[in-house]
C-alpha positions as MATLAB code, in Angstrom:
seq = 'MLRFSLETIDPILLDWERWPHVDEEAIKDPKRREQFVSRSRAVKLLLQQATRSRILSETGISGRRAIHWVKRCLTPHPDGRIYGFRGVIPMTRLTPYRRRANVKFTPGASHSGAAGAFMQLLRAFPKLDQLIHDQVLNLTKGKLYETKIPIKALHKRLIRLCRELNLDVGMQYPFNTDDMAYVSLSKYVKRIVKENAARAAAARHGWALQKNCKPETDRQDP';
ca = [
     109.684   98.637   91.777;
     106.964   99.476   94.326;
     105.601  102.997   94.171;
     106.254  105.114   97.241;
     103.106  105.839   99.221;
     102.649  107.613  102.531;
      99.845  105.167  103.308;
     102.417  102.398  103.683;
     104.460  104.344  106.255;
     103.920  103.964  109.991;
     101.874  107.031  111.088;
     104.292  107.553  113.978;
     107.103  108.162  111.509;
     105.013  110.719  109.647;
     104.621  112.911  112.718;
     107.195  115.501  111.693;
     106.885  117.367  114.982;
     108.693  114.439  116.628;
     111.501  114.338  114.056;
     115.012  115.588  114.776;
     114.863  119.316  114.043;
     117.392  121.808  112.761;
     118.104  125.356  113.868;
     117.777  127.149  110.553;
     119.642  130.156  111.948;
     122.694  127.914  112.271;
     122.796  127.692  108.460;
     124.887  130.772  107.781;
     124.703  130.861  104.009;
     121.485  132.780  103.135;
     120.870  130.816   99.936;
     121.228  127.449  101.629;
     119.068  128.612  104.532;
     116.351  129.607  102.061;
     116.614  126.203  100.378;
     116.300  124.459  103.727;
     113.193  126.463  104.662;
     111.565  125.718  101.301;
     112.318  122.011  101.482;
     111.098  121.779  105.079;
     107.891  123.557  104.169;
     107.346  121.259  101.188;
     107.821  118.197  103.387;
     105.322  119.468  105.953;
     102.749  120.324  103.295;
     103.087  116.908  101.694;
     102.603  115.170  105.045;
      99.547  117.365  105.600;
      98.213  116.010  102.296;
      98.293  119.389  100.593;
      97.787  119.406   96.824;
     100.846  119.368   94.614;
      99.817  122.690   93.123;
      99.792  124.271   96.580;
     103.202  122.795   97.417;
     104.608  124.194   94.189;
     103.072  127.642   94.636;
     104.204  128.023   98.259;
     107.665  126.504   98.004;
     108.632  126.351   94.345;
     109.138  122.601   94.783;
     107.239  120.055   92.725;
     105.273  117.228   94.290;
     107.791  114.711   93.004;
     110.696  116.557   94.598;
     108.723  116.904   97.823;
     108.407  113.117   97.927;
     112.150  112.895   97.374;
     112.786  115.091  100.421;
     110.333  113.111  102.535;
     112.215  109.930  101.668;
     115.458  111.528  102.801;
     113.858  112.649  106.046;
     112.693  109.081  106.727;
     116.110  107.575  106.039;
     117.671  105.926  109.134;
     120.481  108.000  110.633;
     123.634  106.412  112.155;
     122.462  107.678  115.575;
     119.596  105.178  115.424;
     116.892  107.707  114.619;
     115.708  108.957  111.265;
     117.353  111.965  109.613;
     114.243  114.077  110.053;
     114.797  117.638  108.884;
     118.527  117.017  108.892;
     117.866  115.229  105.614;
     116.921  118.427  103.769;
     119.907  120.539  104.767;
     121.587  121.626  101.517;
     124.812  119.809  100.668;
     124.115  117.133  103.278;
     125.222  113.702  102.221;
     123.338  110.856  103.827;
     125.771  108.580  105.630;
     125.375  104.918  104.685;
     123.427  103.270  107.475;
     124.634   99.975  108.879;
     121.501   98.328  110.088;
     121.710   96.686  113.470;
     119.576   93.640  113.991;
     116.264   94.718  115.441;
     115.114   92.818  118.478;
     111.570   91.825  117.692;
     109.515   89.305  119.558;
     106.197   87.672  118.850;
     103.833   86.028  121.343;
     105.219   82.686  122.399;
     108.626   83.322  120.846;
     111.915   82.932  122.701;
     113.260   85.944  124.587;
     116.844   84.706  124.383;
     118.105   87.865  122.706;
     116.294   90.295  124.965;
     118.950   90.523  127.674;
     121.653   91.534  125.215;
     119.449   94.174  123.620;
     118.475   95.564  127.017;
     122.071   95.883  128.173;
     123.004   97.481  124.862;
     120.243  100.031  125.484;
     121.588  100.853  128.935;
     125.134  101.258  127.608;
     123.918  103.609  124.890;
     121.821  105.688  127.289;
     123.386  105.792  130.798;
     120.439  107.896  132.024;
     118.238  104.821  131.805;
     120.636  102.730  133.851;
     120.939  105.497  136.428;
     117.151  105.738  136.709;
     116.852  102.012  137.369;
     119.586  101.958  140.008;
     118.224  105.029  141.769;
     114.724  103.601  141.870;
     115.680  100.080  142.860;
     118.071  101.093  145.609;
     115.895  104.027  146.621;
     118.942  106.233  146.870;
     119.695  109.643  145.502;
     122.726  111.531  146.779;
     122.993  109.005  149.561;
     119.525  109.578  151.020;
     116.538  107.267  151.177;
     113.735  108.986  149.316;
     111.135  106.395  148.459;
     109.920  102.998  149.549;
     110.204   99.905  147.385;
     108.986  100.617  143.851;
     107.004   97.889  142.047;
     108.406   96.747  138.711;
     105.276   97.986  136.954;
     105.784  101.539  138.201;
     109.496  101.450  137.403;
     108.736  100.169  133.912;
     106.407  103.125  133.291;
     109.140  105.539  134.351;
     111.654  103.807  132.140;
     109.381  103.974  129.093;
     108.622  107.626  129.815;
     112.330  108.425  129.787;
     112.774  106.387  126.590;
     110.163  108.613  124.949;
     111.984  111.713  126.160;
     115.084  110.304  124.456;
     113.028  109.953  121.245;
     113.497  106.198  121.102;
     109.876  105.837  120.055;
     110.720  107.669  116.822;
     111.346  104.914  114.309;
     110.091  102.322  116.793;
     113.520  101.569  118.221;
     114.122   99.153  121.088;
     112.270   98.748  123.438;
     109.309   99.996  121.398;
     109.719   97.219  118.850;
     109.100   94.459  121.403;
     105.828   92.984  122.600;
     106.497   93.548  126.310;
     108.390   96.848  125.931;
     111.379   95.223  127.708;
     109.328   94.501  130.839;
     110.754   90.991  131.302;
     114.322   92.178  130.740;
     113.827   94.987  133.246;
     112.489   92.534  135.831;
     115.529   90.295  135.444;
     117.889   93.263  135.627;
     116.243   94.508  138.824;
     116.692   91.074  140.420;
     120.346   91.180  139.426;
     120.831   94.615  140.995;
     119.158   93.507  144.209;
     121.313   90.403  144.360;
     124.525   92.339  143.744;
     123.598   95.030  146.246;
     121.843   92.932  148.869;
     122.766   95.106  151.834;
     121.741   98.395  150.226;
     118.572   96.908  148.748;
     117.590   95.512  152.144;
     117.979   98.954  153.683;
     115.803  100.412  150.950;
     113.048   97.838  151.469;
     112.948   97.728  155.249;
     114.197  101.158  156.288;
     117.317  102.489  157.863;
     116.656  100.625  161.127;
     117.858   97.386  159.608;
     120.984   99.069  158.351;
     121.696  100.507  161.794;
     121.317   97.076  163.378;
     123.850   95.740  160.910;
     126.513   98.303  161.800;
     129.776   96.703  162.950;
     130.724   97.114  166.583;
     133.308   99.746  167.367;
     136.642   98.609  168.656;
     136.718   98.221  172.388;
     139.162  100.211  174.466;
     141.298   98.268  176.926;
     140.380   99.063  180.552;
];
């Protein structure tokens, strides 16, 4: 069996400030709250490369147990992230994780599975889909607010929102792909434009085109 070592863990995963956190005040039982605080402190000290003697003196937890709690924190959660500090809540049983196939591409490899992964992402996080539609159609609450947005700029906004949703924690899709879903986004934008040709045309060329396309009103008989 390989020995556990923090050096083998992705540094991004070891950034505990980006982990899912827990409101310790929500733990009503004083004893369990104290246990949670001690375990959390031990985890932080271990990740800060504190000595085992310091971890023991400050938390009452041995270095070996601290490693145990770190492992729990790094365990994948059913919500797609890691447990983070949820993993050290007393009496918390880690739910068996059913791994979903990661979409991972290498240079020159086929992108055949990218579309499915991208749509799965949008279904899981409707905010992302809403962002894309708003930007592509240049509409928000029915008003034109911006000219045509290049795919590159839209992609940056999408990735920024993905980070806000903590998808970069654990390197989830799209962060586990070479192009960060750029190609899939481009194809999806083309699909939106095609399906909403009239609205997209108005967004690209201004409201004048839309006005010219208005149907004639019914004539009144003389």
